[in-house]
C-alpha positions as CSV (number, residue, x, y, z in Angstrom):
1,M,-3.1,4.3,8.0
2,I,-2.4,6.5,10.9
3,G,-4.8,6.7,13.9
4,P,-5.3,6.0,17.6
5,P,-6.0,2.5,19.0
6,G,-9.5,1.4,18.4
7,A,-10.1,3.6,15.3
8,G,-10.5,0.6,13.1
9,K,-7.2,0.4,11.2
10,T,-6.7,-3.4,11.6
11,M,-10.4,-4.0,10.7
12,L,-10.1,-1.9,7.5
13,A,-7.0,-3.8,6.5
14,K,-8.6,-7.2,7.0
15,R,-11.6,-6.1,4.9
16,L,-9.5,-5.2,1.9
17,P,-9.4,-8.7,0.5
18,T,-13.2,-8.7,0.2
19,I,-13.1,-5.8,-2.3
20,L,-10.2,-7.0,-4.4
21,P,-10.9,-8.7,-7.8
22,P,-10.6,-12.5,-7.9
23,L,-7.3,-14.1,-8.9
24,T,-6.8,-14.7,-12.6
25,L,-5.7,-18.2,-13.6
26,H,-2.1,-16.9,-14.2
27,E,-2.1,-15.3,-10.7
28,A,-3.5,-18.4,-9.1
29,L,-0.8,-20.6,-10.6
30,E,1.9,-18.2,-9.6
31,T,0.6,-17.9,-6.0
32,T,0.2,-21.7,-5.7
33,K,3.8,-22.3,-6.9
34,I,5.3,-19.9,-4.3
35,H,3.3,-21.4,-1.4
36,S,4.2,-24.9,-2.6
37,V,8.0,-24.0,-2.7
38,A,7.6,-22.6,0.8
39,G,6.0,-25.8,2.0
40,K,2.7,-24.1,2.8
41,I,0.6,-26.4,0.7
42,G,-0.2,-30.1,1.4
43,P,0.1,-32.8,-1.3
44,D,-3.7,-33.0,-1.6
45,S,-4.3,-29.2,-1.8
46,G,-5.6,-27.7,-4.9
47,L,-5.0,-24.3,-6.6
48,I,-5.1,-21.3,-4.4
49,S,-8.2,-19.3,-5.3
50,R,-8.1,-16.4,-2.8
51,R,-5.7,-13.6,-2.7
52,P,-3.1,-14.1,0.1
53,F,-3.3,-11.9,3.3
54,R,-0.1,-12.1,5.3
55,S,0.3,-10.3,8.6
56,P,3.7,-11.0,10.2
57,H,4.5,-10.0,13.8
58,H,6.7,-7.0,14.3
59,T,9.4,-9.2,15.8
60,I,10.0,-10.8,12.4
61,S,13.6,-11.1,11.1
62,D,14.9,-9.8,7.8
63,V,15.3,-13.3,6.4
64,A,11.7,-14.3,7.4
65,L,10.3,-11.2,5.7
66,V,12.3,-11.1,2.5
67,G,13.4,-14.8,2.2
68,G,16.6,-16.6,2.3
69,G,18.3,-19.3,4.3
70,G,20.9,-21.9,3.3
71,V,18.6,-23.1,0.7
72,P,16.8,-19.9,-0.3
73,Q,13.1,-20.0,0.5
74,P,10.4,-17.3,-0.1
75,G,9.7,-15.0,2.8
76,E,6.5,-13.2,3.8
77,I,6.9,-10.6,1.0
78,S,6.8,-13.3,-1.7
79,L,4.0,-15.3,0.2
80,A,2.0,-12.1,-0.2
81,H,2.5,-12.0,-4.0
82,N,-0.8,-11.1,-5.7
83,G,-2.2,-10.3,-2.3
84,I,-1.8,-8.1,0.7
85,L,1.1,-7.8,3.2
86,F,-0.2,-6.1,6.4
87,L,2.3,-4.6,8.8
88,D,0.5,-3.6,12.0
89,E,2.2,-1.1,14.3
90,L,4.8,-0.2,11.6
91,P,7.3,1.7,13.9
92,E,7.6,-1.4,16.1
93,F,9.3,-3.3,13.2
94,K,13.1,-3.2,13.2
95,R,14.5,-0.5,10.9
96,T,16.6,-3.0,9.0
97,V,13.5,-5.1,8.3
98,L,11.6,-2.2,6.9
99,E,14.5,-0.9,4.8
100,V,14.8,-4.3,2.9
101,M,11.4,-3.7,1.5
102,R,12.5,-0.8,-0.7
103,Q,13.6,-3.0,-3.7
104,P,10.5,-5.3,-3.7
105,L,8.2,-2.2,-3.5
106,E,9.9,-0.6,-6.5
107,E,10.7,-3.7,-8.7
108,Q,8.1,-6.3,-7.5
109,I,10.8,-8.9,-7.2
110,V,13.2,-10.2,-4.5
111,N,16.7,-11.2,-5.4
112,I,18.5,-13.6,-3.0
113,S,22.1,-14.5,-3.4
114,R,23.8,-17.3,-1.5
115,A,27.1,-19.2,-2.0
116,K,25.2,-22.2,-3.3
117,A,22.6,-20.4,-5.5
118,S,21.0,-17.1,-6.5
119,V,17.3,-17.0,-6.9
120,S,14.6,-14.5,-7.6
121,F,11.1,-14.6,-6.2
122,P,8.2,-12.5,-7.4
123,A,6.9,-9.9,-4.9
124,N,4.0,-8.0,-6.5
125,F,2.1,-7.3,-3.3
126,M,-0.1,-4.5,-1.9
127,L,1.6,-3.2,1.3
128,I,-0.9,-2.0,4.0
129,A,0.6,-0.6,7.1
130,S,-0.9,0.9,10.2
131,M,0.6,3.0,13.0
132,N,-0.3,5.2,16.0
133,P,0.3,8.9,15.6
134,S,2.4,9.0,18.8
135,P,3.9,6.7,21.4
136,S,0.7,7.0,23.6
137,G,-1.5,6.3,20.6
138,E,-3.3,9.7,20.5
139,F,-3.0,12.5,18.0
140,Y,-0.7,15.2,19.2
141,T,-1.9,18.8,19.6
142,E,0.3,21.6,21.0
143,N,-2.4,22.9,23.3
144,G,-4.0,19.6,24.2
145,N,-3.7,17.2,27.2
146,N,-1.0,15.0,25.7
147,Q,1.0,12.3,27.4
148,D,3.9,12.7,24.9
149,T,6.1,15.7,24.2
150,Q,6.6,17.0,20.7
151,H,10.1,15.6,20.8
152,E,8.9,12.1,21.6
153,V,6.3,12.3,18.9
154,N,8.9,13.4,16.3
155,R,11.3,10.7,17.3
156,Y,8.5,8.1,17.1
157,L,7.4,9.2,13.6
158,K,11.0,9.3,12.4
159,K,11.3,5.5,13.0
160,I,9.8,5.3,9.5
161,S,12.4,6.5,7.0
162,G,11.5,9.1,4.3
163,P,12.5,6.8,1.4
164,L,10.1,4.1,2.6
165,L,7.2,6.5,3.1
166,D,7.9,7.9,-0.4
167,R,7.2,4.5,-1.8
168,I,3.8,4.3,-0.2
169,D,1.1,5.7,-2.4
170,I,-1.6,6.6,0.1
171,H,-1.4,8.0,3.6
172,I,-4.7,8.1,5.4
173,E,-5.5,9.5,8.9
174,V,-8.1,7.2,10.6
175,T,-10.1,9.0,13.2
176,P,-12.2,7.2,15.9
177,V,-15.9,6.5,15.0
178,S,-18.3,8.6,17.0
179,F,-21.1,7.2,19.1
180,E,-23.6,8.8,16.7
181,Q,-22.0,7.1,13.7
182,M,-22.0,3.7,15.4
183,T,-25.7,3.9,16.4
184,S,-26.8,5.4,13.0
185,E,-29.2,3.3,11.0
186,R,-27.8,4.6,7.7
187,K,-27.2,1.7,5.3
188,N,-23.6,1.3,4.4
189,E,-22.3,0.3,1.0
190,K,-21.6,-3.5,0.9
191,S,-18.2,-4.9,0.0
192,E,-19.7,-6.7,-3.0
193,V,-20.8,-3.4,-4.5
194,I,-17.4,-1.9,-4.0
195,R,-15.7,-5.0,-5.3
196,Q,-17.7,-4.8,-8.5
197,R,-16.5,-1.2,-9.0
198,V,-12.9,-2.3,-8.4
199,I,-13.4,-5.1,-11.0
200,T,-14.7,-2.7,-13.5
201,A,-11.7,-0.4,-12.9
202,R,-9.3,-3.3,-13.3
203,E,-10.9,-4.2,-16.7
204,I,-10.4,-0.6,-17.8
205,Q,-6.7,-0.9,-16.8
206,K,-6.4,-4.4,-18.5
207,E,-7.5,-2.8,-21.8
208,R,-5.2,0.1,-21.3
209,F,-2.1,-2.1,-20.8
210,K,-3.0,-4.9,-23.3
211,D,0.1,-4.0,-25.4
212,F,2.5,-3.9,-22.5
213,D,4.5,-6.9,-21.2
214,S,4.0,-7.8,-17.5
215,V,1.9,-4.7,-16.8
216,Y,-1.7,-5.3,-15.7
217,N,-2.7,-2.3,-13.6
218,N,-1.8,1.4,-12.9
219,A,0.5,0.6,-10.0
220,M,2.8,-1.4,-12.4
221,M,2.8,1.5,-15.0
222,P,6.4,2.3,-16.1
223,S,7.6,5.8,-15.3
224,Q,8.3,6.6,-18.9
225,T,4.7,6.1,-19.9
226,I,3.0,8.0,-17.1
227,K,3.0,11.3,-18.9
228,K,1.4,9.6,-22.0
229,L,-1.2,7.6,-20.1
230,C,-1.9,10.2,-17.3
231,P,-2.4,13.5,-19.1
232,I,-3.7,16.4,-16.9
233,S,-5.2,19.8,-17.7
234,E,-3.3,23.1,-17.3
235,A,-5.4,23.7,-14.1
236,G,-4.3,20.3,-12.9
237,K,-0.6,21.0,-13.6
238,T,-0.9,24.3,-11.6
239,L,-2.5,22.4,-8.7
240,L,0.2,19.7,-8.8
241,K,3.0,22.2,-9.0
242,T,1.7,24.1,-6.1
243,A,1.4,20.9,-4.0
244,M,4.9,19.8,-5.0
245,D,6.4,23.2,-4.0
246,K,4.4,23.4,-0.7
247,L,5.0,19.8,0.4
248,G,8.4,19.3,-1.1
249,L,7.4,16.2,-3.0
250,S,10.0,14.0,-4.8
251,A,9.8,12.9,-8.4
252,R,8.7,9.5,-7.1
253,A,5.8,11.1,-5.2
254,Y,4.9,13.0,-8.4
255,D,4.6,9.7,-10.3
256,R,2.6,8.1,-7.6
257,I,0.1,10.9,-7.3
258,L,-0.5,10.6,-11.1
259,K,-1.0,6.9,-10.8
260,V,-3.4,7.2,-7.9
261,S,-5.4,10.0,-9.7
262,R,-5.6,7.7,-12.8
263,T,-7.0,4.9,-10.6
264,I,-9.5,7.3,-8.9
265,A,-10.6,8.4,-12.4
266,D,-10.9,4.7,-13.4
267,L,-13.1,4.0,-10.4
268,A,-15.3,6.8,-11.5
269,E,-15.3,5.4,-15.1
270,S,-13.9,8.7,-16.3
271,E,-11.6,8.8,-19.4
272,D,-9.9,11.9,-18.2
273,I,-8.1,12.7,-15.0
274,K,-10.2,15.6,-13.7
275,I,-8.9,18.2,-11.2
276,E,-11.0,16.6,-8.4
277,H,-9.3,13.3,-9.0
278,L,-5.9,14.9,-8.8
279,A,-6.9,16.9,-5.6
280,E,-8.0,13.6,-4.0
281,A,-4.7,11.9,-4.8
282,I,-2.7,14.8,-3.4
283,Q,-4.5,14.8,-0.1
284,Y,-3.5,11.2,0.3
285,R,0.1,12.3,1.0
286,S,-0.5,13.3,4.7
287,L,3.0,12.3,5.9
288,D,4.7,14.5,3.2
289,R,3.5,17.6,5.0
290,D,6.4,19.1,6.9
291,N,4.1,20.2,9.8
292,W,2.2,16.9,10.0
293,M,1.6,16.0,13.6
294,G,-1.9,14.6,13.3
295,N,-3.4,18.1,13.5
């Protein structure tokens, strides 16, 4: 999520657990085991029933994030297994810390090797990150009253590497809420209603992957099965080809767009990926645009 201070990025991230489906028994057991190994659970505590929400400070070290130590212990990435890892002010994290997340994001597992032992911890988490669009926190416009130069904005945005951004499915620009919107008496959709829609979509995905091992949702879909499970029309192929050529998208981004469009279709309870589902998924690649400056 990219937006100025006060736009609601942190609030949105903290609300996400309220719309996620409940933990299954298998997920609850896995999550409890990890937290127990890390010493986060007391002897009288029971099974963890809520999805974890971890929000480490930007001064965190590589070992604390990924895990390690003389006797390897799970880090924040594994503690967020089956839940959410929220990184606020993403560019403020050390580059080395961010780069170690590449393997877990791709493989949903963390491998730690030490002289005494080598261990693997699960790391199937949802990464949520937020950042300002510029050092001053405001969107940059060439003819606007900006505190930052274009060079400073470019240098700030480049603190996040392309390979890491490529592994993030959705990029959203969060704009400040206007006074009219804050004072409006319009009834908003409750989290419980959204959560029920998410649960329904997850049930659709559970049925879709019933014959797959260790695959339970679209995000875990193997690359070799995407074409089979995410077919698109000729018009959709033309739209996607145009987007890939214009934005210079990678093969990884192509796969992620298809996965996101499949999820959008599931939320709409549509058997087919329609062109509007594909178009919505493509627009969630804001930072893939070469001229992106928050304009």
